C-alpha positions as a Python dict, from the first residue, in 0.01 Angstrom:
ca = {
    (1, 'M'): (0, 0, 0),
    (2, 'A'): (119, -304, -195),
    (3, 'T'): (352, -562, -43),
    (4, 'M'): (590, -813, -200),
    (5, 'K'): (313, -1073, -177),
    (6, 'D'): (88, -861, -398),
    (7, 'F'): (342, -884, -681),
    (8, 'R'): (377, -1263, -673),
    (9, 'G'): (241, -1437, -981),
    (10, 'D'): (272, -1799, -1093),
    (11, 'Q'): (502, -2036, -906),
    (12, 'P'): (852, -2006, -1061),
    (13, 'T'): (1000, -2316, -1224),
    (14, 'W'): (1355, -2179, -1245),
    (15, 'C'): (1628, -2411, -1123),
    (16, 'P'): (1709, -2380, -751),
    (17, 'G'): (1983, -2120, -717),
    (18, 'C'): (1909, -1949, -1049),
    (19, 'G'): (2013, -1585, -1043),
    (20, 'H'): (1682, -1478, -1191),
    (21, 'F'): (1512, -1519, -852),
    (22, 'S'): (1716, -1226, -719),
    (23, 'V'): (1638, -1014, -1024),
    (24, 'M'): (1265, -1069, -983),
    (25, 'A'): (1285, -999, -610),
    (26, 'G'): (1481, -682, -684),
    (27, 'V'): (1214, -556, -923),
    (28, 'Q'): (929, -640, -687),
    (29, 'K'): (1103, -490, -381),
    (30, 'A'): (1184, -173, -577),
    (31, 'A'): (820, -140, -681),
    (32, 'V'): (706, -179, -320),
    (33, 'D'): (965, 70, -192),
    (34, 'L'): (846, 325, -450),
    (35, 'G'): (483, 282, -348),
    (36, 'M'): (379, 124, -676),
    (37, 'E'): (86, -112, -724),
    (38, 'P'): (66, -411, -963),
    (39, 'H'): (-153, -209, -1200),
    (40, 'D'): (118, 59, -1223),
    (41, 'I'): (361, -176, -1401),
    (42, 'A'): (371, -363, -1732),
    (43, 'I'): (640, -628, -1787),
    (44, 'I'): (709, -724, -2148),
    (45, 'S'): (939, -1024, -2180),
    (46, 'G'): (1111, -1223, -2452),
    (47, 'I'): (1190, -1592, -2490),
    (48, 'G'): (1421, -1780, -2257),
    (49, 'C'): (1433, -1864, -1888),
    (50, 'S'): (1439, -1491, -1815),
    (51, 'G'): (1122, -1434, -2017),
    (52, 'K'): (915, -1615, -1755),
    (53, 'I'): (945, -1315, -1525),
    (54, 'S'): (630, -1164, -1679),
    (55, 'E'): (434, -1470, -1565),
    (56, 'Y'): (593, -1490, -1223),
    (57, 'T'): (521, -1125, -1140),
    (58, 'R'): (166, -1009, -1079),
    (59, 'A'): (135, -701, -1299),
    (60, 'Y'): (31, -625, -1653),
    (61, 'G'): (241, -851, -1872),
    (62, 'F'): (304, -986, -2218),
    (63, 'H'): (531, -1277, -2315),
    (64, 'T'): (630, -1195, -2670),
    (65, 'L'): (845, -1342, -2948),
    (66, 'H'): (1216, -1415, -2922),
    (67, 'G'): (1410, -1088, -2926),
    (68, 'R'): (1100, -872, -2969),
    (69, 'S'): (1033, -749, -2616),
    (70, 'L'): (1171, -401, -2688),
    (71, 'P'): (947, -302, -2981),
    (72, 'I'): (641, -422, -2789),
    (73, 'A'): (755, -246, -2472),
    (74, 'Q'): (827, 79, -2655),
    (75, 'G'): (478, 71, -2804),
    (76, 'A'): (328, 14, -2461),
    (77, 'A'): (531, 298, -2308),
    (78, 'I'): (433, 537, -2586),
    (79, 'G'): (69, 432, -2576),
    (80, 'N'): (25, 455, -2200),
    (81, 'K'): (246, 702, -2016),
    (82, 'D'): (67, 628, -1689),
    (83, 'V'): (216, 278, -1662),
    (84, 'K'): (583, 205, -1590),
    (85, 'V'): (693, -29, -1867),
    (86, 'I'): (968, -282, -1803),
    (87, 'A'): (1115, -493, -2082),
    (88, 'A'): (1293, -804, -1957),
    (89, 'G'): (1498, -1078, -2119),
    (90, 'G'): (1828, -1256, -2133),
    (91, 'D'): (2160, -1201, -2307),
    (92, 'G'): (2061, -1427, -2596),
    (93, 'D'): (1721, -1266, -2637),
    (94, 'G'): (1846, -909, -2605),
    (95, 'Y'): (2199, -910, -2745),
    (96, 'G'): (2152, -1181, -3009),
    (97, 'I'): (1834, -1182, -3215),
    (98, 'G'): (1713, -864, -3044),
    (99, 'V'): (2030, -655, -3069),
    (100, 'G'): (1897, -443, -3357),
    (101, 'H'): (1601, -337, -3147),
    (102, 'F'): (1835, -277, -2852),
    (103, 'V'): (2050, -20, -3032),
    (104, 'H'): (1754, 180, -3159),
    (105, 'A'): (1569, 170, -2827),
    (106, 'V'): (1880, 315, -2663),
    (107, 'R'): (1912, 605, -2906),
    (108, 'R'): (1537, 684, -2901),
    (109, 'N'): (1537, 728, -2523),
    (110, 'V'): (1181, 606, -2477),
    (111, 'N'): (1075, 641, -2114),
    (112, 'M'): (1102, 279, -1995),
    (113, 'T'): (1332, 30, -1821),
    (114, 'Y'): (1511, -263, -1983),
    (115, 'I'): (1642, -543, -1759),
    (116, 'V'): (1875, -802, -1910),
    (117, 'M'): (1953, -1117, -1711),
    (118, 'D'): (2299, -1204, -1841),
    (119, 'N'): (2413, -1560, -1767),
    (120, 'N'): (2652, -1592, -2065),
    (121, 'I'): (2464, -1893, -2201),
    (122, 'Y'): (2140, -2012, -2357),
    (123, 'G'): (1985, -2190, -2059),
    (124, 'L'): (1635, -2279, -2179),
    (125, 'T'): (1775, -2481, -2470),
    (126, 'K'): (2015, -2668, -2241),
    (127, 'G'): (2339, -2474, -2266),
    (128, 'Q'): (2474, -2322, -2587),
    (129, 'T'): (2710, -2025, -2620),
    (130, 'S'): (2539, -1687, -2618),
    (131, 'P'): (2645, -1345, -2753),
    (132, 'T'): (2812, -1266, -2419),
    (133, 'S'): (3001, -1596, -2387),
    (134, 'A'): (3378, -1549, -2378),
    (135, 'Q'): (3586, -1667, -2671),
    (136, 'G'): (3693, -2023, -2595),
    (137, 'F'): (3388, -2090, -2374),
    (138, 'K'): (3304, -2462, -2394),
    (139, 'T'): (2957, -2615, -2403),
    (140, 'K'): (2809, -2947, -2520),
    (141, 'S'): (2750, -2796, -2863),
    (142, 'S'): (3093, -2629, -2877),
    (143, 'P'): (3326, -2876, -2702),
    (144, 'K'): (3636, -2710, -2848),
    (145, 'G'): (3527, -2365, -2736),
    (146, 'S'): (3345, -2073, -2896),
    (147, 'V'): (3535, -1915, -3185),
    (148, 'E'): (3336, -1591, -3164),
    (149, 'S'): (3424, -1279, -2968),
    (150, 'P'): (3154, -1163, -2724),
    (151, 'V'): (2945, -851, -2765),
    (152, 'H'): (2998, -564, -2521),
    (153, 'P'): (2651, -441, -2422),
    (154, 'L'): (2763, -174, -2175),
    (155, 'E'): (2992, -4, -2425),
    (156, 'T'): (2730, -43, -2699),
    (157, 'A'): (2474, 133, -2484),
    (158, 'L'): (2711, 412, -2384),
    (159, 'V'): (2831, 496, -2736),
    (160, 'N'): (2474, 497, -2864),
    (161, 'G'): (2359, 754, -2610),
    (162, 'V'): (2195, 563, -2325),
    (163, 'T'): (2071, 800, -2053),
    (164, 'F'): (2084, 550, -1764),
    (165, 'L'): (2315, 253, -1735),
    (166, 'A'): (2364, 23, -1440),
    (167, 'Q'): (2494, -327, -1383),
    (168, 'G'): (2404, -553, -1095),
    (169, 'F'): (2482, -899, -965),
    (170, 'S'): (2230, -1154, -840),
    (171, 'G'): (2456, -1229, -545),
    (172, 'D'): (2420, -870, -420),
    (173, 'I'): (2048, -835, -353),
    (174, 'K'): (2078, -507, -162),
    (175, 'G'): (2278, -343, -439),
    (176, 'L'): (2043, -484, -701),
    (177, 'N'): (1742, -338, -522),
    (178, 'E'): (1896, 11, -515),
    (179, 'I'): (1979, -12, -885),
    (180, 'M'): (1624, -119, -970),
    (181, 'K'): (1476, 170, -775),
    (182, 'A'): (1698, 421, -952),
    (183, 'A'): (1617, 270, -1292),
    (184, 'L'): (1241, 280, -1233),
    (185, 'Q'): (1265, 644, -1126),
    (186, 'H'): (1474, 749, -1426),
    (187, 'K'): (1304, 956, -1694),
    (188, 'G'): (1420, 801, -2020),
    (189, 'F'): (1559, 466, -2134),
    (190, 'A'): (1720, 285, -1841),
    (191, 'L'): (1932, -24, -1908),
    (192, 'V'): (2006, -259, -1620),
    (193, 'N'): (2235, -548, -1709),
    (194, 'V'): (2248, -811, -1436),
    (195, 'Y'): (2503, -1089, -1403),
    (196, 'S'): (2259, -1368, -1321),
    (197, 'P'): (2443, -1703, -1294),
    (198, 'C'): (2303, -2016, -1456),
    (199, 'V'): (2382, -2280, -1195),
    (200, 'T'): (2286, -2569, -1424),
    (201, 'F'): (2472, -2511, -1750),
    (202, 'N'): (2742, -2251, -1682),
    (203, 'K'): (3015, -2375, -1451),
    (204, 'V'): (3252, -2089, -1534),
    (205, 'N'): (3060, -1766, -1466),
    (206, 'T'): (2945, -1873, -1121),
    (207, 'Y'): (2852, -1682, -805),
    (208, 'D'): (3204, -1738, -671),
    (209, 'Y'): (3357, -1618, -999),
    (210, 'Y'): (3169, -1290, -982),
    (211, 'K'): (3233, -1240, -612),
    (212, 'E'): (3606, -1269, -682),
    (213, 'N'): (3617, -1055, -996),
    (214, 'L'): (3348, -787, -980),
    (215, 'V'): (3443, -431, -888),
    (216, 'D'): (3183, -186, -762),
    (217, 'V'): (3190, 162, -908),
    (218, 'S'): (3190, 309, -556),
    (219, 'S'): (3549, 187, -515),
    (220, 'F'): (3673, 437, -775),
    (221, 'E'): (3779, 769, -625),
    (222, 'N'): (3606, 1074, -775),
    (223, 'Y'): (3395, 867, -1013),
    (224, 'D'): (3141, 1087, -1192),
    (225, 'P'): (2834, 896, -1318),
    (226, 'T'): (2747, 1188, -1547),
    (227, 'D'): (3076, 1155, -1738),
    (228, 'R'): (3008, 928, -2036),
    (229, 'M'): (3373, 895, -2138),
    (230, 'Q'): (3478, 802, -1786),
    (231, 'A'): (3207, 536, -1779),
    (232, 'I'): (3336, 389, -2105),
    (233, 'Q'): (3692, 395, -1971),
    (234, 'K'): (3602, 211, -1650),
    (235, 'V'): (3396, -48, -1834),
    (236, 'R'): (3695, -120, -2057),
    (237, 'E'): (3944, -124, -1769),
    (238, 'T'): (3738, -383, -1582),
    (239, 'N'): (3646, -582, -1894),
    (240, 'G'): (3284, -517, -1806),
    (241, 'L'): (3315, -672, -1459),
    (242, 'I'): (3183, -362, -1286),
    (243, 'T'): (2866, -303, -1084),
    (244, 'G'): (2664, -4, -971),
    (245, 'I'): (2510, 295, -1145),
    (246, 'L'): (2761, 362, -1420),
    (247, 'F'): (2599, 652, -1604),
    (248, 'K'): (2296, 879, -1586),
    (249, 'E'): (2193, 1184, -1783),
    (250, 'D'): (1890, 1411, -1793),
    (251, 'R'): (1769, 1440, -2151),
    (252, 'P'): (1428, 1485, -2312),
    (253, 'T'): (1255, 1155, -2378),
    (254, 'F'): (1115, 1030, -2708),
    (255, 'Q'): (768, 1112, -2580),
    (256, 'E'): (864, 1467, -2487),
    (257, 'L'): (1031, 1533, -2822),
    (258, 'T'): (744, 1396, -3031),
    (259, 'P'): (535, 1685, -3173),
    (260, 'D'): (176, 1694, -3047),
    (261, 'F'): (230, 1394, -2821),
    (262, 'P'): (-104, 1342, -2641),
    (263, 'E'): (-110, 1453, -2278),
    (264, 'I'): (-379, 1197, -2204),
    (265, 'A'): (-282, 830, -2243),
    (266, 'I'): (-445, 654, -2537),
    (267, 'T'): (-603, 410, -2293),
    (268, 'K'): (-796, 699, -2136),
    (269, 'Q'): (-899, 875, -2457),
    (270, 'D'): (-1241, 858, -2615),
    (271, 'L'): (-1166, 672, -2937),
    (272, 'S'): (-1527, 638, -3051),
    (273, 'L'): (-1624, 781, -3390),
    (274, 'D'): (-1913, 1016, -3446),
    (275, 'V'): (-2190, 849, -3650),
    (276, 'S'): (-2185, 1137, -3898),
    (277, 'I'): (-1824, 1054, -3987),
    (278, 'L'): (-1917, 695, -4068),
    (279, 'E'): (-2208, 816, -4280),
    (280, 'E'): (-1978, 1040, -4483),
    (281, 'I'): (-1742, 748, -4543),
    (282, 'E'): (-2032, 528, -4656),
    (283, 'K'): (-2144, 791, -4907),
    (284, 'Q'): (-1806, 765, -5082),
    (285, 'F'): (-1875, 399, -5158),
    (286, 'A'): (-2243, 437, -5249),
}
């Protein structure tokens, strides 16, 4: 059985205290708890500090273009149903340049997990406002504050039919681990948004800020995670500052709904061509 050590890849170069360490540990611990091996997982990541997770985790991995982790990950999930595919990125990668892919991945319900490390800033490029930065948020490149309103990824996912939605916090490793396990076990598209503080460039959305303002869904009496409208209501009431498993639904996946979807993964199929077929093709050009 694999251990946490078996999932360790390259030495991380994240800043000390970066929230992404907890996210990576949560994924690796969840995989170990579920009895998974490194060859059972494929991590497809985008550009940004968060994108390095595919290098720092020992598993199948691919570090793709900015905002393009989801199309690559969906292709991998469709092509090989025997591997658990995880797309990973940040708020800029996923909710900025990649937001078009995000919406369509949600509605398709491809069987995979998408983890977004949300630090409300572009960290790799030294601190610019991101799609989730609050209006008025100040950075070196916007000293008078951002004039744009932030996107609302949780609501966007819910109204577009997501079948699993959870939000975690890097300061709550135990809760994050439970969320990751549930997401990896979900059949369908699972979105896990994680508040992952950038200790270097974001001095507003800090660990202390989240500890003071986050509300866990377990504190709501009679909360029903299968009620989509209730989930939307609570997300709005808390201005998105809510953690836990917010919504889950059993629904056929993209793979299950696709006519004649192969039962055997493409990676295990015999894709060789009979010589006679090639000869017939050659005759057409003789």
